[in-house]
N, C-alpha and C positions, 0 to 999 in steps of 0.2 A: 349681586348677579344671580339670576335664576339658575336652577339645575340644568335646564335645557340649554341656556347660553354657555354655561361652563363646559358642558359636554360637547357642544358644537364647536367651541374654540379648541377643545382637545382634538376633535376630529380634524379640524383644519391644520393643526400642528402636526398631525400624523396622517397626512394625505395618502401616504403609501398604503395605509390600512383601510382607507375609506370608511372609517368608523366615526360616526357622529351620532350621539344618542339623544333621543327625544322621548319625553314621557308620553306613554300611551296607555289606554285601558288594558288591564291585564298584565302590565309589566313594562319593560323597556325593549325597544326594538332599534336596530341599527338603521340609520338613514344613509343611503348610498347614492352616488352620482348616476349609476346605471340602473335601469328598471330591474327589479328582482323577479324571479319566478315565484309562483304561488308558495305560501308558507308550508313548510313541512313540520309536522308535530313530532317531537321526540320526548319520550318519557324517561327520566333518569330514576329508576326504581331500585332503591337500596335493598329491597326484598327479593330481587331477581337472583336466580341461580347463575352459576358461572364458575369456571375453573380458576385456580390460583395462578396469579401472574408470577413468573419466575425472573423476568428481566429482559432488557435490551442490552446487548453487549457486543463485543468485537473480539477479534482473534489476532494474537501476536504469534506468527508462525505460519506454517505452510510456506516456508521460505524465510529468508532473513529480513523480512520487511521492516522490522524495528531496529535493525542492526546499528545504524548510525546515531540513533537518538542518545545513547549513553555517552557518545563522544561530543555532544553539544556543550558549549561553555555556559556558565551561568551569566545572566539570569534566564537566558532563552530556554535552557533545558527544563527548568522548573515551570516556565510559562507554558511550554507544550504539555507537560505532564498535568498541570492544572486544567488546561483546556480538555484533556482527555478524561480525567478522573475526578476532579474536585467537584463535589456537589454544589449546585447553585452557581456554576461558573461557565461550563461549556457542555461537552457531550455527556458528562456525568455517567459514564459507562457503568452498568450494573453487574455485568459478568465479564470477566477477562479469561479468555481461553488461550493457554500458552502451549507452544510446542514442546514436547519432550524430545530433546535433540537426539539425533542418530548418526551424525557425521556424514549426512548425505543430502544432496540437493532435494528440496521439497517444494519448489516453484520459483522463488526468486533468491535462492541462496541456501546454504546449509547451516544447521545449528549444531553445536557440539554436544556430544554425549557426556554424561557424567562418568561413564565407564568404558573408555576406549578399548581396553583389554580386560579380560575376565579377572575379577577380583580386586581391581584397582579403582576405587570410587573416589571421585573428586567432586565435592558438593559446591564448588565455587566456579565451575566452568560456565561460560556463556553469560548472557545478559538478561535471560528471562527471570531469574531470581530477583535481580535488581528491579526489573520492571514490575513484578508482582509486589515487591516490597513498597515501591513508590505508589502503586495503586492503593494498597492497603493503608498506607500512611495518610493518604488523602481521603479515603472512604473506607473505614473499617468494616462496613457492611457489604463491600463488594464480594461477589462470589467468584471462586477460582476453579478453573477446569483445565485438566491436563490431557493432552492427546499426542500420540506418536504418529509421525508420518513415515519414519524409517527406523533403523536400528543398527548398531554395530554388527559386523559380520560374524562375530563369535557367538552371538545369541542363537541357540538351537542349531549351531552349525549352518546358519543361513535360514532357519525356519522360525519365522516370527511367532507362530502359534505354538509356543513351547513353554516349558517350565522356566527356562532361562528368562523369557520375557516377563513372566509373572514376577520372578524375583527382581528383575531389573526395575519394574514399576514400584515394587516395595522399596527398593533402594532410593528411587526418585522421591517417593513420599517421605522417606527418612531424611533426605536432603531438605525437603520443604520444611520439615520440622526444625531442622538446624537453622533455617532462615526465619523461623517464627511464623511460618505460613501454614494455614489449615486449608487443605484442598477439599472442595465440596463435591467435585465431579471428576470422573476419570473415564476416558474412552479406550477403544481398542486400537485399531489400525486405520488411519484415515483413508476412506474411499477404497479400501481393499477388501471389502466383504467382512465376513465374521466367521468365527469357529465356536460353535455352541459349547462344546466341552471346555474350551479354554476360558470362556466367560464364566462358566460355572466354577472352574478351578480358581480363577482370579477372585471371584466373590468369596469363596471359602478362605482363601489366603488372606484377603483383606480383613475378614471377620476375626480370624485367628490372631492377626497382628494388631488388632485393636482399632481398625479403620472401619468400623461398622457404619459410621456416618457418611462415608464416601459413597456417593451414588454412582453406579455404572451407567454410561450412555452407550447404547448400541443402535446402529453400527457406524454412525458418521459416514453414511453412504446413501442408500436409497431406502424405500419403504419395505423392501423384501423381508427384512428381519421381523416385521410385524407378524407374518404368517407363522414363523417358528415360535415367537413369543406366545401366540394364541394356542398353539398345539402342544407346547412343551412346558409343563408347570415348573420344572426345575430351572429351565432357562428363564421363564418369566419371573421367578423368584430372584434370580441373579440380576436382572436388568431393572434399573430404576427409571430410566428415561429412554424413549425411542427418539433418536435424533437423526434427521435426514438432511441432505444437502440440496439446496436450490429447489424446494418444493413449489416455489412460485415461478420457476423457470430460471435457467442459467443466464445471467447477464441480460435479463429480460425487463419488460416494463413492470413486472410483478403485479399485473392487473388481476390475475386469478391464481389462487394457491390450491394445490391438489393434495388431498390426503385420502388414501383408500379406506374402505370400510374396516379392513383388518386392523388398521392402526387405531381407528376411532373406537372400535369395540374392544380393544385390548385392555382398556382401563388404565393404561400407562400415560404418564405425562408425555406430551408430544412437543418436540422442538424443531424449529428451523435452525439446526446446529451449525450450519454455514450458509450464508446468503450474501447477496451483494456482488462483490468482485467488480465494482465500478469505480470510475473516477471520483475523486473526493468532492467535486462540485457537480459534475454531470450526472452522477448516480442518485442525486437527491430525490427526484420525482419517484423513481422506482422504490427507493428506501421508504419514502412516505407512504406509498401504497402498501408495501410488503409488511411493515410493522403492524398496520391495522388489519389488513386482509388475511394475514396468516392466521389470526385468531377467528375472524368472521367466517372464513371459508373452512378452516381445518382445526380450530380449537388448539392451535399451537401457542404455547404460553411463554416461549422465549424466541428471540430473534438475534442471531449472532452474525454481525457483518464481517466479511473478510476483505481486507485486514483492518487492524485498528489504525495504523499509520503507515504512510509511504516514506520510510526513512532509509532509502537506498538511492544510489546514483541512477540517473535516467537512462543508462544503457542496459539496465537489467529488466527482466520481464515485469510488466504491470507496475511501472514506476510512479503512478499517481493514484493508485487505489487506496482507499481508506477513508478516514474522517479528517485527517490532517496530512499535510505534506511537510517533510523535514529532511531535505536531501543534501544540505550543505552545513555540516557542523563547523567547518572552517570559517564561514561567514556568519553563522548564527541564524541564517534565514529560515523561516518557516511560514506556512500559511494554513489557516483553519478553514476547512471546506464547508459548503452548505450541508453536507452530510452530517456534520457535527450538530448543526442547529436543528435539522429535522429530527435527529435522534433526541436532542434535548427537549423537544416538544412532548416527548413521552417520559424520558428518564428523570427530568427535573420535577415532574409532577406526580410521580408514582414511586413505589418501592416494591421489591420482591416481597411476596406475601400478601399484597393486595389481591382483591378478587375482581375478576371480570364480571360485568353485568350483562348476561346474554340478551335479555329483552331490551337492553339499552345500547345495543351495538348492532350495526347493520349498514346498509347502503341508503344514501339520502334519497327519499322518495322511492325506495326499492329499485333504484337504477344505478348500476355500477358506474356509468359515465358521469353521474352527478357527484360522485365521491363517496367516502365511507366515514364512519364514526365508530369509536369504541369508548365504552365507559368503564371505569374501574373505581372501586371504593376502598377506603382504608380499612385496616384490620379492626378498628373500633367502630366501624359502621357509621362514621360521621362525615369525614371528608370524601370528596369524589373529584375525579378529573375526567373530562370527556375530550378526546382527541379527534379532530375532524380534518380530513384531507380532501381537497377539491382539485386534484391534479388534472382530471380530464373534463372538468366542468367548462362550459362555454359561456356562462352568464352567471350573474350574482344570484344567490338563493337565500331566502329568508328561512331561518330555522327557529321554531318556537319550542322551548324546553319547559317541561313540567317536572319538578322534583318531588319525589315521594319516597315512601319506604324507610323513613327514619333518617334520611340524609340531611345534612345541613341545608337550610333554605336561606342562609345568609349571603353576604356579598360574594359575587362571582368575579374572579379575575380573568381577564382575557389576554392571552399572549398569542403572537402569530409570527410566522415566517413566510415571506413572499418568495417562493421557490423560483419564480420566473425572473426575479430581480438579480442583477449583478452587483448590487450595492449592499455591502455588509451591514449598513444601517437598517436594512429591512429584515434582518434575521433576528429572531427571538426578541420581538418588540412587545413591551407591556402596554396595551391599549387602555382606554378608560374602563373602569370596573362597572359591573352591572349589579343592581340591587333588585332581586326578584320581588314580585308582588304576588302574594299568595302562592309562592313556590314557582311562579312562572316568569319567564323572560324570553326575549327574542334577540336574535343576532343575524345580520345579513353577512354572508360569507362570499368572498370573491374567488374567482377561478385561480388555480395555481397556488393556493395557500395551504399551510398547515396551521390550524388553530387549536389552542388548548383552553378549555373553560374549566376553572378549578376553584375550589374553596381553600386550597393550600396556599401558603406563603413561603418565602425563603428563596425564591428563584432569582437568578441574576445572569448577567452576561459579562464575561471577562473583558478587560480593557487593555491588556498587554498587547503591544505591537512588535512586529518583527523588524530587524534591520534589513537593509537591502542585500540582494544577492551579490556574490563576489567570487572570483576564481581563487583556487588554492594556488598561492604563489610559489615560484621557484626561486632559489633552491629549497629543497625539502629533504630532511634527513631524520633518521630515527635509529638510535642505538639499541632500543628495546629494554634498556636497563632500568627504566623507571616504573615498570609495570609489576603488579603482583603475579605470581605464577598461576597458571590456569586461565588468565584473562586473555583477551584478544587485543592486539596492538591497535592503536588509534587509527581509524579510517580503513583498516584492513578487513575486507569483506569476503568471507568464505563462500565459494560456490559449490565445491565438492571437497570432502575431507574436513579436517579441523586443524587450523593453524593457530597454535596457542603459544603463549610465552612460558618458557621453562628455563631452568638453569642450563647454561651452555655446556656442551660436551667437548670432547677433543682437547681437553686440558685448558680450555679458555674460561676465564672468570666472567662474571656478569650474567646477563640473561639474553636469550635468543628466541626466535620464533621457530617452533618445531611442528611439522605435520604429524598429527597424533594418530590418525587412522591407520592401523597396522594391517588391515585386511579390507577387502572389498566389502562395503556395507550391504545390509538388506535395504535395497533402494526403494524409493517411492517414484522417482523419475529415472530418465536415462542415466546409466552409469558412465561417467567420464573420469579422466584423471583428476586427482585433487588439485584445486587451484584457488587462489584468492587474489582479489584485485584491490587497488588503492589509487586514489588520486583524482585529478580533474580531466574531464574529457576534452578540454581545449588544449592540453599539452601537445606540442607538435615536435619541436626539435630539441632534444635533450639527451643526456647520458644517464642511464639508470645503472647503478652498480650495487653489489651486495656480496658478502661472504657467504659461502655455502659449505656444508659438511654432509656427506652421504653416510648414513649409518649402515647401509647394506647395499648389496648389488642392485643397481637400478639407475634412474636418472633424476636430475633436478633441472628446473627451468627458470629462467628469468624472463618475464613478460614485459613487452612494451607496445605502445600504440594500440592498446586494447579498447575496442569500442563495443559493438553490439554483442551481447551474450544471448544466445537463442534459448527459448524455452520450448516452443512447439516444434515438433520434429526432432531431428538430431540436435543434441545439446552442445553446439559448437560455439566458438568465440572468434570474432574478427580481431586478429592480433598477430604480432611477430613474437617469436620465442627463441632464446638461446638455450639449447639443450646440451647438457654435459652428462656423461655417464661415468661410472667408476672405472671403466676400461680406458678412458681418455678420449673416446669418440665424442665429437661435438658437431652441432649443426645449427644453422640459422633456418628457422621454419616459419612459414606463413600458414595460418589456419583461418577458417571461416565458419560461418554458422551452419553450413551444410556438412561440417566435419571433414572437409577436404584438407588434407595436410600436404603442403608443398615444401620440399627441401630446396632452399635457395643457395645454400653453400654448406660445406661440411669438410671434416677431416679428422685427424687424430693428433692428440698431444700425449705427453707422458701420462701414464695411468693416474687418475685422481685417487683411486683407492677408496677406502672407507675409514671413517674416524679421523680424517685430516681436513683442515680448513683450506679453502681455495677462494680466490676472488674472481668474480665475473662482472662483466660490463657489456652493455648494449648502447651504442650511440646511433642516434637518428639525426641526419642532416639532409633535409629534402628527401630525395629518393634513395639515399645511401644508408645502408644499415651495416654497422661495423661491430664485430664481436671481439672481446678481449678476455683472455683467461690468464690469471696470475700475472697481470701487467703486460702481457704480450699480445699484440694484435694477431689473431689467428685467421681472420678472413673477413670478407665483406660481400654484400649483395646489393644490386641495384634493383629496387622495386618500389613502385609508387602506389601500390594498392591501398595501403592504410596510411593516412597522413597525420592523424592525431589520435590521442587516446591515453589510457591509464597505464600503470605499471602493475606488476604482480609477481607472485611466486607460484610454482607448480612442481609436482613430483609424479613419478610413475605410481601406479596403484600399489599401496602398501609400503611405499618408501617413506620412512620416517626421517626425512632430511631436516637439517637445521639451517637457519638463515640468520645473518647478523649484519649490522651496520648498513642499513638501506640508505642510499643517497640518490637524489635526482637533481641534476644540475642543468641549467638552461644552456642551449647551444645555438649555433647559427643555422640559418635556413638552408644553406647550400642552394640547391636548385629547386627547392620545394616551395618557395614563397612564404607568405604569412597566413596564419589561420586565426579565425575568430568568428564572432557572430555578425550578422547583417541586420541592423535594427531600423525599423521604420520611424522616421522623425515624427510623423503625425500620430502614430499609434503607441510608440514605445515598445512594440512587440517585435519578435524575431522572425526572420525568414525561416520557415520550418518545413521539413518534409513530413507530411501527416503520418502519424502512427509509426514514425521511424521506418517507413516503407523503403525498400530498396528495389521496387518494381519500376522498370522503365515506363515513363509516361505519367508518373504520379505528379499531379499539379501541386505546386507549392502554395503555402498559405501563411497568414500571420498567426502566431501563437505566443503565449507568454514565454519569455526567455527562461530556460530551465537548465542550460548547460549541456543538453543532450547532444550526442554525436550527429543527430539529424538537424542540428542548428549550427554546426561548425563548418565554416566555408573557407577554403584555402585558395588564395590568389596565386596563380602560377605565372611564370614568365611568358607562357603561351597565350595569356589573356583569358584563361579559364577561371571559373569559380567552382572548385571541386568540393564534394561532400562524400564522406565515407572513403575518400582516397581515390576512388575510381569512377565515380559518377559526376557528371557535369551539369551545371545550370544550363538549360536548353530551351531554345525557342521551338515549341512543338511543331513538327512537320516542316521545319525550315521556314516557318511563317514569317512574313515581313509586314503584315497588316495589323492595324489596331485591333485588339481583342484576342490576338494569338496567346494561347495559354503558355505560361512558363512552368516547365516541369524539370524532372531529372531524367538523364539518359546516360548510358555508358559512354564515357568520353571517347570521341571518335576523331577529334581534330577538325571537325566541320566548322564552317563560319558561323552557323547558328549556335555554337557553343563558345563564341568569342564575345567578350564584354569589355566595355570601357568604364572604369570607375573614375568618375569625374570630380573635379575640385568643388563643384557646386552641390555635391551630395547625390547627384543622379547616377544611375547605373544604366548605360545604354547598350542595346544590342548592336554589334558592329555592322552587320549587313543592312539593317533597317534604320538605325538611328533612333528607334523608338525607346521609350523609357520603361524600366521596370516599375510597375504600377500596382498599387493595392486597389482592386476592383471597386468602382463606385465610391472612391475616397473612404472606403471602410477602414475601421480601426479595431474591430472586435476580433476575438479569436475565431479562426476559420475563414477569414476574408481571403479569397483566392487572389493569386498574383497573375498578372498578364502583361503583355506589351501594350503601350498606349502612347499616343502623341504627347510629346513632352509639353507640359503646361505650367511648370513651376510650382505645382501643388505639393503640399507636405506629404501626400501619399506617394510622391515620386522622389522623395528625399530619403537617403539612407546613411547611416553611420556604421563604421566598423569598430569592433571592440575585441 
């Protein structure tokens, strides 16, 4: 078989890439189904000047976004870690930036401090040490970077820019040593400006302590710091890297990246030290642009995506951001996003220390809308990789490459990711190889792709697959006795404060969970009471019970039916709480994301005091909420605002209360009906309130089932389908004609909020008899829901789970 025939067969076998190679004068070119634009010549010149590449990485922190990963069972835990860190397997992250915990919320949760109170350092708190160890085990060459978002309140008596903070960071570096970790980069205070004298002091302290190789990054905020680096030689000597956040725009298309002249002229290494903040799939086009264009536009030599993994439950802020999704350790379910494969198109074909080739990087045909390309060469000036992205192109384009300047003119391997595809088989695909003729070859590139042309080998794509999603079943209990001290109990996620396992007080043996933050922290976000959540968002009718011990005057709380935790604006929680104080005062409280606190019932029992154990319980049965203290029912409330949700612990600020013997047992529905998802038979996707909106009139759509509170629907005896407890499935504007949009609206008792759930799988609007319908028989994420004449189609059939 001829070379042309073999390559043509390879093209047909890989139709998603539209690559079929035919021998032509001057090299090989790609034959494509669509006509290509005129050829663009690109020279890959190994003699080109260019900055040193530092890596493409991601961030664990800025919230507890990695929190649940450590609780995954094997083999799924190792599979996710391999996809994140293992070279030649998945995202192959080259820099891991980890939060230096401060006992305070820093976007999607809090991470624990190594020193909750002055002078007591525990190097085993939290999960970031474990994550960095796992990253290093898979890739010994990965670079590690530490940054604080907040700090314990004792530091500097509330002043972050203090000698206390310098010493705290030295202690953190000492803990890293104990874990066998060498930290490469250290930052100041995330997005909170900078203090010149503090950075200079820190640099001196690091040098004195033997950490001369640790480079300081300033200021993990904006480019303002470059002006002071330029004008202050002592400050410039202290700073190794100028790192800014979102230089290509916050949650933008990342089409253009901006770097001011002061930064460019500083002579410092420039980084996009936080970027991205997008969905693990939907963010991939922006990621593809930003990695390339950050260097082309601004000579930034590192790109760090926030965050690395979405390993939190979907009621917390930004629950799908990262390169992978891992929200259900109890089921083992995870998903690897397109972000991972876009990242891999650079990380699997380069290494920190390689050099960018400036004359071999730019925009295709000089036009941003055609796409961009960057070229990098290996440290021995032999291998090279060119990464091409065509996110905004509207037609195929033929690129002709000419290799010179001492680089290899041998075989070129072509890998690609179709960012527009929803099929994982189209991500990180090895196409047919090219053999240059006289150092030249051609390739036709399609719109919406990332391509890597490389002389390197060793790349690959992991084949591990995830189990199906599943709810965390009831009953559920935890005595906390099986954990090492300083760790976090399984599935318990801190939002504010630090809930850690310790030896029990009050004369009790075994281990308990204790709130460790003894003072208000130096916050990054809004300060609220310490609290931590656990469990499944579909839990509806249950009893949550736990023992509690107050160590000092204050209160402790048992949380139930917790759903949305707010980030923007007031940092509140949709939930019910049983609050008890040392004086014996108790109350059943309803809270919401606007920080409105409503007392539903209350009273007084004998003083609970301090240093003594007591038992608490909250029972939910439909709209009835019942409180029990030390085995006696003390009161109840009738409230239907929140119908489903998690459990949790909370304390007043600085109250170091202890908790033990957590138990959640299933109960009866009472008057509240049944809760669960509503799944389209034709799509397998859930009826979803977009973006977890609680705005009246928000039209419903299909979306991947994820366990979120915005996908939990409660059938009531009144014929309603409720979400969030107080919003109803609604025929907009009391419409009764086909095409009426189906939305959410505050429950009013109107007939347009009455529904019949029928034996044939249809759900019909009572006043119109029309069916709940996925518009246009759509099955993809984002398909809108409406009323339509019943026709027996699968887009009008639904199942409850």
